[in-house]
C-alpha positions as CSV (number, residue, x, y, z in Angstrom):
1,M,143.6,40.4,181.0
2,A,147.1,40.1,182.8
3,G,145.7,42.7,185.3
4,G,142.4,41.5,185.7
5,G,144.3,38.1,186.4
6,D,146.5,40.7,189.0
7,M,143.6,42.4,190.6
8,E,141.5,39.3,191.3
9,A,144.3,38.0,192.6
10,T,144.7,40.8,194.9
11,R,141.1,40.5,196.4
12,D,141.9,36.4,197.2
13,A,145.2,37.3,199.1
14,G,142.9,40.0,200.4
15,R,139.9,37.7,201.4
16,R,142.4,35.1,202.8
17,G,144.2,37.8,205.0
18,R,141.2,38.9,206.4
19,A,140.2,35.3,207.3
20,E,143.6,34.5,208.6
21,R,142.9,37.5,211.2
22,V,139.8,36.2,212.0
23,A,141.3,32.3,212.0
24,L,143.9,32.7,213.7
25,P,142.4,35.0,217.4
26,A,139.7,32.4,217.3
27,G,141.9,29.3,216.7
28,M,144.0,30.8,219.9
29,V,140.6,31.1,221.9
30,L,139.9,27.5,221.4
31,V,143.0,26.9,222.3
32,Q,141.7,28.3,226.1
33,V,139.4,26.7,226.6
34,F,141.0,23.1,225.7
35,T,143.8,23.8,227.8
36,V,141.3,25.3,231.4
37,V,138.7,21.3,230.5
38,T,141.9,19.5,230.9
39,M,143.4,21.3,233.6
40,L,140.4,20.8,235.6
41,M,140.3,17.3,234.8
42,S,143.6,16.7,235.5
43,K,143.4,17.6,238.7
44,V,141.0,15.5,239.6
45,A,142.1,12.4,237.9
46,L,145.8,13.0,239.1
47,N,144.1,13.7,243.5
48,A,142.6,10.0,242.5
49,G,146.2,8.9,242.1
50,M,146.9,8.6,238.1
51,H,150.4,9.5,238.0
52,P,151.7,12.1,236.0
53,L,154.3,10.1,233.5
54,V,151.1,7.7,233.3
55,L,148.4,10.4,231.6
56,L,151.6,11.6,229.6
57,V,152.0,8.2,228.5
58,Y,148.3,7.3,227.0
59,R,147.3,11.2,226.7
60,N,150.4,11.5,223.4
61,V,149.5,8.1,222.0
62,V,145.3,9.4,222.2
63,A,146.9,12.3,220.4
64,A,148.6,10.5,217.5
65,A,146.5,8.1,217.2
66,A,143.9,10.7,216.2
67,V,145.6,13.1,214.2
68,A,147.6,10.3,212.2
69,P,144.5,10.0,209.6
70,L,145.0,13.8,208.9
71,A,148.6,13.4,208.0
72,L,147.4,10.4,205.8
73,I,144.4,12.0,203.8
74,F,146.5,15.2,203.9
75,E,150.4,15.1,204.4
76,R,150.3,12.1,202.1
77,D,153.5,13.0,200.1
78,L,155.1,15.4,203.2
79,W,156.3,12.4,205.1
80,K,158.9,11.9,202.0
81,K,160.9,14.9,203.1
82,L,161.8,13.3,206.8
83,N,164.7,13.6,207.3
84,L,167.5,12.1,209.5
85,A,167.5,15.8,210.8
86,V,164.0,16.7,210.5
87,L,164.1,14.0,213.2
88,G,166.1,15.5,215.1
89,W,163.6,18.9,215.9
90,I,160.9,16.5,216.1
91,F,163.1,14.6,218.9
92,I,164.0,18.0,220.2
93,N,159.8,19.0,219.7
94,A,158.6,16.5,222.3
95,T,161.9,16.7,224.2
96,F,160.7,20.5,225.5
97,G,157.1,20.2,224.2
98,V,156.1,16.9,225.7
99,L,158.7,14.6,228.7
100,L,159.5,18.5,230.0
101,A,156.7,20.5,229.8
102,M,153.8,18.7,230.3
103,G,155.0,16.2,232.5
104,L,156.5,18.9,235.2
105,Y,153.3,20.8,234.8
106,Y,151.6,17.6,235.9
107,F,153.9,17.3,238.9
108,G,153.8,20.8,239.8
109,L,149.3,20.3,238.9
110,R,149.2,17.4,241.4
111,A,151.3,19.5,243.8
112,T,149.2,22.7,244.0
113,N,146.1,22.9,242.8
114,A,143.4,24.4,239.4
115,A,144.2,28.2,240.2
116,Y,147.3,29.0,241.5
117,A,148.9,26.5,238.3
118,V,147.1,28.6,235.8
119,D,149.2,31.5,236.7
120,F,152.6,30.5,235.2
121,L,149.9,29.9,232.0
122,N,151.0,34.0,232.6
123,L,154.9,33.6,232.5
124,I,154.4,32.1,229.7
125,P,154.8,34.8,226.6
126,V,157.4,36.1,228.4
127,A,160.0,34.2,228.9
128,T,158.6,33.0,225.0
129,F,159.2,36.4,224.6
130,L,162.9,36.8,226.3
131,I,164.1,33.8,224.7
132,A,162.9,34.9,221.3
133,V,164.3,38.1,221.2
134,A,167.8,37.1,222.6
135,L,167.7,34.4,219.5
136,R,165.8,37.0,217.3
137,A,162.9,35.2,216.5
138,E,161.2,37.3,216.9
139,R,161.6,41.8,216.4
140,L,161.6,43.8,218.8
141,S,162.5,47.8,218.0
142,L,162.0,50.2,220.6
143,A,161.7,53.7,218.7
144,C,158.5,53.1,217.2
145,W,155.1,52.6,220.1
146,P,153.7,49.2,218.1
147,G,157.4,48.1,220.2
148,R,157.0,49.6,223.2
149,T,153.5,49.0,224.1
150,K,155.1,44.5,223.4
151,L,157.2,45.2,225.7
152,L,155.0,47.3,227.8
153,G,152.0,45.0,227.7
154,A,154.0,41.9,228.6
155,A,155.2,43.3,231.7
156,A,152.3,43.5,232.0
157,G,151.6,40.3,232.3
158,V,155.1,39.6,234.5
159,A,153.3,41.9,236.6
160,G,149.8,40.5,236.8
161,T,150.9,37.1,237.8
162,M,153.0,38.8,240.5
163,V,150.1,39.5,242.3
164,V,147.9,36.5,242.0
165,S,151.1,34.9,243.2
166,L,151.9,36.6,245.4
167,C,150.0,39.2,246.5
168,K,146.2,37.8,247.9
169,G,144.1,40.7,249.6
170,T,140.8,40.7,250.7
171,H,138.4,37.3,250.7
172,L,136.2,37.6,248.7
173,L,132.4,36.6,250.4
174,L,131.4,35.3,247.5
175,P,128.6,32.8,248.8
176,H,127.5,31.2,245.1
177,L,131.7,30.4,244.3
178,R,131.9,28.6,247.2
179,V,129.5,25.7,246.7
180,S,132.0,22.9,247.3
181,H,132.7,24.4,251.2
182,S,129.0,24.3,252.0
183,H,126.9,20.4,253.9
184,G,130.6,20.5,255.5
185,T,133.3,18.7,252.6
186,K,136.3,20.6,251.9
187,P,137.7,21.6,249.6
188,V,139.5,19.1,246.8
189,T,143.7,18.9,248.3
190,S,146.5,16.5,246.3
191,V,146.5,12.8,247.8
192,H,150.0,13.3,247.8
193,G,151.8,15.5,250.6
194,G,148.5,18.2,250.0
195,Q,149.7,21.2,249.3
196,N,153.1,21.3,248.6
197,M,153.2,24.9,247.8
198,V,157.8,25.1,247.3
199,V,158.0,22.4,245.0
200,G,154.8,22.5,243.4
201,T,155.9,26.0,242.3
202,L,160.0,24.5,241.1
203,F,157.5,22.7,238.9
204,L,155.6,25.0,237.6
205,V,158.8,27.2,237.1
206,S,160.4,25.1,234.9
207,S,157.5,24.0,232.9
208,C,157.3,27.5,231.6
209,V,160.8,27.5,231.2
210,S,160.5,24.9,228.5
211,Y,157.4,25.3,227.5
212,A,158.6,29.0,226.2
213,L,161.8,27.0,224.7
214,W,159.0,24.3,223.0
215,F,157.1,27.8,220.8
216,V,161.2,29.1,219.8
217,V,161.4,25.3,218.7
218,Q,158.4,24.6,217.3
219,A,158.9,28.0,214.7
220,R,162.3,26.1,213.6
221,V,160.5,22.7,212.8
222,A,157.7,25.2,210.7
223,L,161.0,26.6,208.7
224,V,162.8,22.6,207.8
225,F,159.5,20.7,208.1
226,P,156.6,22.5,206.9
227,S,153.8,20.1,208.2
228,R,151.0,20.6,210.4
229,Y,149.9,17.3,211.3
230,W,152.5,14.8,210.4
231,T,154.9,16.9,213.0
232,T,152.2,16.7,215.4
233,T,151.6,13.2,215.1
234,L,155.4,12.6,215.2
235,T,155.8,14.4,218.0
236,C,153.4,13.2,220.2
237,V,155.2,9.8,219.4
238,A,158.5,10.5,220.2
239,G,156.4,12.6,223.0
240,S,155.4,9.0,224.9
241,V,158.2,6.5,224.3
242,Q,160.1,9.6,225.9
243,S,157.6,9.5,229.2
244,A,157.7,5.8,228.6
245,I,162.1,6.1,229.0
246,A,161.1,8.2,232.1
247,A,158.9,6.3,233.6
248,A,161.1,3.2,233.6
249,V,163.8,5.5,235.1
250,V,161.9,6.4,237.9
251,V,160.1,2.5,238.2
252,A,164.3,1.8,238.6
253,L,165.3,4.8,241.3
254,T,162.7,4.8,243.4
255,G,161.0,0.5,243.2
256,T,157.2,0.3,242.6
257,G,155.6,1.2,245.6
258,A,153.4,3.8,246.4
259,G,154.0,6.7,247.1
260,S,154.5,10.3,245.1
261,W,157.2,9.2,242.8
262,G,156.9,5.3,242.5
263,L,155.0,3.1,239.4
264,T,153.0,0.6,240.5
265,S,151.5,-1.8,238.2
266,E,148.3,-0.6,239.1
267,A,148.6,2.8,237.9
268,W,148.5,1.6,234.3
269,R,145.7,-0.1,234.7
270,L,142.9,2.1,232.6
271,R,139.2,1.8,233.7
272,W,136.1,3.2,232.7
273,D,136.0,6.8,235.0
274,M,137.3,10.2,235.0
275,Q,141.3,9.1,234.7
276,L,140.2,7.3,231.1
277,A,138.2,10.9,229.5
278,T,140.8,12.5,231.0
279,V,143.9,11.0,228.7
280,V,140.6,10.6,225.9
281,Y,139.5,14.3,226.0
282,S,143.2,15.5,226.7
283,G,144.8,13.5,223.9
284,V,142.0,14.1,220.7
285,F,141.4,18.2,221.7
286,N,143.8,19.2,224.3
287,T,147.4,17.3,222.5
288,G,145.8,16.4,218.1
289,V,144.3,19.8,218.3
290,T,146.0,22.1,220.4
291,F,149.4,21.4,218.5
292,V,148.5,21.6,215.0
293,L,146.7,25.1,215.9
294,V,149.4,25.7,218.1
295,S,151.8,25.1,214.7
296,W,150.2,27.1,212.5
297,A,149.2,30.0,213.8
298,V,153.7,29.9,214.8
299,A,154.3,29.7,211.5
300,R,151.9,32.2,210.2
301,R,152.9,34.8,213.4
302,G,156.1,33.3,215.0
303,P,156.1,31.8,218.4
304,V,155.4,34.1,220.8
305,Y,151.6,34.7,219.5
306,P,150.0,32.0,221.1
307,P,151.1,32.1,224.3
308,M,149.9,35.9,224.4
309,F,146.6,34.3,225.2
310,N,147.7,32.1,228.3
311,S,146.1,35.0,229.8
312,L,142.2,33.9,229.6
313,S,142.5,30.8,231.3
314,L,143.1,32.5,234.1
315,V,140.5,34.0,234.8
316,A,138.4,31.3,233.2
317,T,140.4,28.4,235.5
318,T,139.8,30.5,238.8
319,V,136.6,30.7,238.6
320,V,135.3,27.7,237.3
321,D,138.0,26.8,240.0
322,A,136.2,28.3,243.2
323,L,132.8,26.1,241.9
324,V,133.8,22.7,241.2
325,L,137.1,22.6,243.2
326,G,135.9,24.8,245.8
327,T,139.2,27.3,245.3
328,D,138.8,30.4,247.6
329,V,139.1,34.0,245.3
330,Y,140.9,37.0,246.7
331,L,141.4,40.8,245.6
332,G,144.4,40.2,244.8
333,G,143.6,37.1,241.7
334,V,141.2,40.1,240.6
335,L,143.0,42.6,239.8
336,G,146.2,41.1,238.9
337,A,143.7,38.8,236.0
338,A,142.8,42.3,235.3
339,L,145.8,43.0,234.7
340,V,147.3,40.0,232.7
341,V,144.5,41.1,230.2
342,L,145.2,44.3,229.8
343,G,149.3,43.2,229.1
344,L,147.5,40.2,226.6
345,Y,145.5,43.8,224.7
346,A,148.3,45.6,224.9
347,F,150.9,43.1,222.8
348,L,148.6,42.2,220.6
349,W,147.6,46.1,219.5
350,G,152.0,45.9,219.4
351,K,151.9,43.0,217.1
352,G,149.1,43.5,214.8
353,K,150.4,47.3,214.2
354,E,153.3,45.9,213.2
355,L,151.8,42.6,211.3
356,A,150.7,46.0,209.2
357,A,153.5,48.1,209.1
358,A,155.3,44.8,207.3
359,K,152.1,44.0,205.2
360,A,153.2,48.3,203.6
361,R,156.2,47.4,203.1
362,E,154.9,43.8,201.2
363,L,153.4,45.9,198.8
364,D,155.9,48.0,198.1
365,R,158.0,45.3,196.8
366,P,158.3,44.6,193.4
367,P,155.8,42.2,191.3
368,G,157.4,38.5,192.5
369,D,159.3,38.9,195.7
370,D,156.6,37.9,197.6
371,D,157.8,36.5,201.6
372,D,155.1,34.6,202.7
373,G,158.1,33.7,205.7
374,I,156.4,34.7,209.6
375,A,155.3,38.1,210.3
């Protein structure tokens, strides 16, 4: 009977493992869909005059309100495990994941365009990989092919992003991708100084580093407080408070006059338009749902796994940005995107081989010596 029970438990574990192998990448693809839609909606809202810090405050308030009921239903008893150490890590999590990562990205997006800004999302996996390896949050062994392939995949991602950013090449004359140029209209540009690429690039690079640190912090938060819904809710609340404080600092330094940095009282008013739609959509999906999925993936696969899917948004955003916002498409962008996607699959292949090897070692362990930590 005991042998039959062990066999049934093994089959259940196998079914859960197979389901997870499908659900994890599917969840990360869904995160990229949310990211692309949010980026394009945010660009339109920012072009219409919405201040990045205002969007950040409202977005995280909506996200906290959306996820809090799930925390109360499914993790009712976990709040008792909150202490100063956990709250400190959640505060740090909000600083890197909300105030710095999202805030700097919004400022960079406002100064550039969606197709350009999405290129920098593909630097996040590399930055996360290097930081995680340095902090021993990610394993890397160059003595075997899976480890080498992970490193080559990360390098290919950097190379592809550099090609997209620096090598335009031939302008692809694709009429069906230049709809917004017809009838004498111009591509959508920022209302705050036009295409300020230098400042925007600095914001975007800083955002990438913040995102990388956030993924590493997420791995630590998952260890000290293994909760998806409470962590997301509290992170969004802390992020909203931090963003409101940052807005107050901006007002104190620049006044309430209109301008690139200035915040007016009118900026905080929401109407039934694209700005409100952006706040609700990005809050519920690109913050609430995304934070839950990312925290789950980090707990199961480590901090480098989620950002490796960012390259999928590169292709989607470039195409949609050309269709909706009229951004030109160049050969360098197409080749760079292909290199980035190739790097993604190389990394995932190496990661999959490492997980398989870890699972094989797990089966060789004596009974009762299970380890369900980060693979």
